[in-house]
C-alpha positions, 0 to 999 in steps of 0.5 A, spaced: 213 897 447 217 903 445 215 909 441 216 910 434 222 914 432 221 920 428 227 922 425 228 929 421 234 930 417 237 936 416 242 939 412 243 947 413 235 947 414 235 951 421 230 956 418 225 950 416 227 947 423 226 954 427 219 954 423 216 947 424 219 943 430 215 946 434 208 944 432 212 937 431 213 937 438 206 939 440 203 934 435 208 929 435 211 928 443 206 924 446 206 918 440 213 918 438 220 920 441 223 926 436 231 926 433 233 931 429 239 927 425 244 933 422 248 931 416 254 937 417 250 943 417 254 950 417 248 954 418 247 953 426 242 948 426 245 945 432 247 950 436 240 952 435 237 945 437 241 946 443 238 953 446 231 952 443 229 944 443 233 941 448 227 936 448 230 933 441 235 928 441 240 930 436 245 925 432 251 928 428 253 925 422 260 924 420 259 926 413 253 929 409 251 923 404 245 926 402 239 923 404 240 916 403 247 915 407 244 920 412 238 916 414 242 910 414 247 913 418 242 916 423 237 910 424 243 905 426 243 908 432 236 908 434 232 902 437 225 903 435 219 898 433 218 904 427 221 909 424 218 916 421 222 919 416 220 926 416 223 932 412 224 939 416 220 943 411 213 939 413 208 942 417 204 937 421 197 936 424 194 934 429 193 927 430 197 925 424 201 918 427 197 914 430 192 913 424 198 910 420 201 907 426 195 903 427 194 902 420 200 898 420 200 894 427 194 891 423 197 888 418 205 885 419 206 885 411 205 893 411 212 895 410 211 903 409 206 907 410 205 915 408 200 920 409 197 925 405 202 929 402 198 937 400 202 943 399 204 948 404 204 954 400 197 952 396 194 948 402 188 945 398 192 942 392 196 936 392 204 936 394 209 934 389 212 929 393 207 924 394 201 927 393 196 922 396 200 915 393 206 914 389 206 910 382 210 908 377 210 906 370 213 900 366 218 905 363 220 907 371 216 915 370 213 916 377 207 919 379 202 920 384 195 919 386 193 926 385 199 929 381 202 927 375 208 930 373 208 938 375 200 937 374 197 938 382 190 937 383 186 940 389 184 935 394 177 934 395 177 928 398 177 924 391 184 919 393 181 919 401 181 911 401 187 907 404 190 904 399 195 900 397 201 903 392 207 902 389 212 908 393 211 912 399 215 919 399 220 919 403 219 926 405 214 923 410 215 915 411 212 910 416 217 904 415 218 897 420 224 897 423 225 891 422 224 891 414 229 898 413 234 893 417 233 886 413 234 889 406 239 894 407 235 901 407 236 906 402 241 905 397 247 909 399 249 910 391 243 914 390 245 920 395 238 924 394 232 922 390 228 916 388 232 911 394 225 911 397 222 908 390 228 903 390 227 901 397 219 900 397 220 896 390 225 892 394 220 891 400 215 888 394 220 884 392 219 880 398 212 881 399 211 887 403 205 893 402 206 900 402 200 904 402 198 911 403 193 913 409 190 919 407 186 919 414 193 923 416 194 929 412 201 933 412 203 939 408 210 940 405 213 946 402 218 941 397 224 944 394 227 946 401 234 942 399 234 941 392 230 947 388 225 945 382 230 948 376 236 945 379 241 941 374 244 938 379 237 935 381 236 933 374 242 929 374 240 925 380 233 924 378 235 922 371 241 917 374 238 914 380 232 912 375 237 908 371 239 904 376 233 904 379 230 900 373 237 896 372 237 894 379 230 891 380 227 889 373 225 883 371 230 880 366 225 879 361 223 886 362 230 889 362 232 890 355 227 893 352 225 898 357 232 900 358 232 901 350 226 905 351 229 909 356 235 911 352 230 914 347 225 917 351 231 920 356 234 923 349 228 926 347 227 929 354 234 932 353 232 936 347 226 938 350 231 941 355 235 945 351 230 947 346 227 951 352 234 954 354 236 949 359 243 947 358 245 945 364 239 940 364 241 937 357 248 936 360 245 933 366 241 928 362 248 926 358 252 927 365 247 921 367 247 916 362 255 917 362 255 915 370 251 909 368 255 906 363 262 908 368 259 904 373 255 898 370 259 893 373 258 895 380 251 896 378 250 890 375 253 887 382 247 890 385 243 887 381 246 880 383 244 881 389 237 884 388 231 879 389 227 881 383 220 879 381 213 880 378 210 886 383 204 889 383 202 897 381 205 898 375 202 902 370 202 899 364 202 905 360 206 910 358 205 917 363 209 921 358 205 919 353 198 920 357 200 927 360 204 930 354 200 928 348 194 925 350 193 932 355 191 927 362 192 931 367 189 927 373 190 920 376 183 919 376 183 919 368 188 914 366 186 907 364 186 903 371 190 898 368 196 896 372 199 890 374 
């Protein structure tokens, strides 16, 4: 049986490769074949890999299509039963791969799994991109077990149970190759941000489970390519969230949720403006204009997406719960999931 393929997508991340790749090799080489897929870096990444890490297989994409297209292009060239998608700014730990692969092999309907994600810079706490498993509320706002918006919990073992979740982080995602290929991988239009949520939602709609395996732990720097505070990141998050909802929501919920999001995104835009974030204010407007301009093509995607009621959606409004009711921890939410 072929080893899983561990694939690091890189764009001008030579500093992260130099820092984290040695441990990736040490703690992964016995359990996976290691690849770096490069999105046309200009910082000498390819030359550095050739000189310092000749044992790592390198795939050079023809152009930079972001996270979504970058992985889609690279994974087409790899033959393996499982893919392990790993950000370049992640520190892995000894024995991090076998628990996840064993979990996936225990149930053929497990399509994707993430390990527990802690912060590299604050190792006692969860990290933003995934924490101990991703969820979403009925309005499409993502959050995590261990992270509500920017509130990061200390990891005291409170979320150490293996659990079915709504989405697994793209920062470190184990995925069944057959599933990835059958549903067409990531949506290229997303470029970056929320493509993994869209992928997981589509996977759940055809009966697959998305899991978190906290017995596997990695540490994530975060913001390596698009830092917090980037208006481009704001644009992608708001734009892709609209596309995500329109593609995947069942018909009976679609109009109500989209109208609600129009109102809520308006509040978010003016909140940015009140805080001096003019570029973020414009980014939210641009996100909505993109959605309206490309409505016809997005509607075609919806027609080609299987839409079924899926579980692990939070019935409440996480924005109200967090910002108005001051709920800072996942454990403080009502256990009110579909």
